[in-house]
C-alpha positions as CSV (number, residue, x, y, z in Angstrom):
1,I,-156.0,-151.5,110.4
2,M,-155.3,-151.7,114.1
3,K,-155.8,-148.0,114.5
4,N,-159.1,-148.0,112.8
5,N,-160.3,-150.7,115.2
6,K,-159.3,-148.5,118.1
7,L,-161.3,-145.7,116.4
8,G,-164.3,-148.0,116.4
9,W,-163.7,-148.6,120.1
10,C,-163.6,-144.8,120.6
11,F,-167.0,-144.4,119.0
12,G,-168.4,-147.0,121.5
13,L,-167.2,-145.1,124.6
14,K,-169.7,-142.9,126.5
15,D,-167.4,-139.9,126.3
16,G,-165.8,-141.0,123.1
17,L,-166.2,-139.9,119.5
18,K,-169.5,-138.6,118.3
19,V,-170.4,-137.0,114.9
20,V,-172.3,-133.7,115.7
21,E,-173.0,-130.4,113.9
22,S,-169.8,-128.7,112.8
23,S,-169.2,-125.5,114.7
24,E,-167.0,-122.6,113.5
25,T,-167.8,-120.7,116.7
26,L,-166.6,-123.5,119.0
27,A,-163.6,-124.1,116.8
28,K,-162.6,-120.4,117.1
29,S,-163.2,-120.5,120.9
30,Y,-160.8,-123.5,121.2
31,L,-158.2,-121.7,119.1
32,K,-158.5,-118.7,121.3
33,E,-158.0,-120.8,124.4
34,A,-155.0,-122.6,122.8
35,K,-153.3,-119.2,122.2
36,S,-154.1,-117.9,125.7
37,S,-152.8,-121.2,127.2
38,L,-149.6,-120.7,125.2
39,E,-149.2,-117.3,126.8
40,R,-149.8,-118.8,130.2
41,A,-147.2,-121.4,129.5
42,E,-144.7,-118.7,128.6
43,K,-145.5,-116.8,131.8
44,N,-145.0,-120.1,133.8
45,F,-141.7,-120.6,132.0
46,K,-140.5,-117.1,132.8
47,D,-141.5,-117.8,136.5
48,N,-139.3,-120.9,136.2
49,D,-142.3,-123.2,136.9
50,L,-141.3,-126.0,134.6
51,L,-144.0,-128.4,135.8
52,W,-146.9,-126.1,135.0
53,T,-145.3,-125.0,131.8
54,T,-145.2,-128.6,130.7
55,V,-148.9,-129.2,131.7
56,V,-150.1,-126.0,130.0
57,I,-148.2,-126.7,126.8
58,Y,-150.0,-129.9,126.4
59,Y,-153.4,-128.3,127.0
60,A,-152.6,-125.5,124.5
61,E,-151.9,-128.1,121.9
62,Y,-154.9,-130.2,122.8
63,Y,-157.2,-127.1,122.4
64,A,-155.7,-126.4,119.0
65,L,-156.1,-130.0,117.9
66,Y,-159.7,-130.1,119.3
67,S,-160.6,-127.0,117.4
68,F,-160.2,-129.0,114.2
69,L,-162.5,-131.7,115.5
70,Q,-165.1,-129.1,116.5
71,R,-164.8,-127.5,113.0
72,I,-165.6,-130.7,111.3
73,G,-168.3,-131.7,113.8
74,I,-166.6,-134.3,116.0
75,K,-167.2,-134.2,119.7
76,C,-165.0,-136.2,122.1
77,E,-164.1,-136.0,125.8
78,N,-161.4,-138.7,125.6
79,H,-158.0,-137.2,124.8
80,F,-156.6,-140.5,123.5
81,C,-159.5,-140.8,121.0
82,S,-159.4,-137.2,119.9
83,I,-155.7,-137.4,119.2
84,L,-156.1,-140.8,117.4
85,A,-158.9,-139.4,115.2
86,V,-156.8,-136.5,114.1
87,S,-153.8,-138.7,113.4
88,I,-156.0,-140.9,111.2
89,L,-157.5,-137.9,109.4
90,L,-154.4,-135.7,109.0
91,G,-151.5,-138.2,109.4
92,E,-149.4,-139.2,112.3
93,E,-146.8,-136.4,111.7
94,K,-149.5,-133.9,112.7
95,T,-149.9,-135.5,116.1
96,D,-146.3,-136.5,116.8
97,T,-145.7,-133.3,118.9
98,I,-148.8,-133.6,121.1
99,N,-148.2,-137.3,121.7
100,R,-144.6,-136.6,122.9
101,H,-145.8,-133.7,125.0
102,K,-148.7,-135.8,126.5
103,E,-146.1,-138.2,127.9
104,K,-144.1,-135.3,129.3
105,R,-147.3,-133.9,130.9
106,I,-148.1,-137.3,132.5
107,D,-144.5,-137.5,133.8
108,A,-144.7,-134.0,135.3
109,Q,-148.2,-134.2,136.8
110,Y,-148.1,-137.7,138.2
111,Y,-144.5,-138.5,138.7
112,M,-143.0,-135.1,139.4
113,K,-140.5,-135.8,136.6
114,V,-139.9,-132.5,134.8
115,G,-137.6,-131.9,131.9
116,R,-134.7,-129.5,132.2
117,E,-135.1,-125.9,131.4
118,K,-133.7,-126.2,127.8
119,E,-136.0,-129.2,127.1
120,V,-139.1,-127.4,128.3
121,E,-138.1,-124.3,126.3
122,N,-137.8,-126.5,123.2
123,M,-141.3,-127.9,124.0
124,L,-142.6,-124.4,124.2
125,W,-141.2,-123.6,120.8
126,E,-142.7,-126.8,119.3
127,A,-146.0,-126.0,120.9
128,K,-146.0,-122.6,119.1
129,I,-145.5,-124.3,115.8
130,F,-148.2,-126.9,116.6
131,V,-150.8,-124.3,117.6
132,S,-149.9,-122.0,114.7
133,F,-150.4,-124.9,112.2
134,F,-153.8,-125.8,113.6
135,N,-154.8,-122.2,113.8
136,D,-154.1,-121.6,110.1
137,F,-155.4,-125.0,109.0
138,V,-158.7,-124.7,110.9
139,L,-159.4,-121.1,109.9
140,N,-158.9,-121.9,106.2
141,L,-161.0,-125.1,106.0
142,N,-163.8,-124.8,103.4
143,E,-167.1,-126.6,103.4
144,K,-166.0,-129.2,100.9
145,E,-163.0,-130.2,102.9
146,I,-165.1,-130.3,106.1
147,K,-167.6,-132.6,104.3
148,L,-164.7,-134.9,103.2
149,Y,-163.3,-135.2,106.7
150,R,-166.8,-136.0,108.1
151,E,-167.3,-138.7,105.4
152,K,-163.9,-140.2,106.2
153,I,-164.6,-140.4,110.0
154,K,-168.1,-141.8,109.5
155,Q,-166.6,-144.6,107.4
156,L,-164.3,-145.6,110.2
157,K,-167.1,-145.9,112.8
């Protein structure tokens, strides 16, 4: 119940959750950006830039997650609210990775605390699984499923 209250709060924010037209085109653009960000993260990792690898991993995951929201017609400029909405619609296990990596990104960007090479390499592996899941999931959503997700989110407003 607490989560659903937070979702209501997200609908009240200026840059928070809004129900809009669903867009397959935008969803595919975000998926493409997620994949190209993963490639960028790999390049950063090979260049031993662990800080930017960490940052770009998070954004690759965020774009993948956001592609789902675009596909079902949810617009949101607030990362906390986007992730919360997806965790309510798909279950917390689907957002566990991005939540952990968001913390790592914040540590890296704002506190210059970066994980060791092995840890960042593991994050990269997890990010590939995360992006791959959303890619397959979003591309295979049918109109009936989209309608159900839209109904569910509208009920939580």
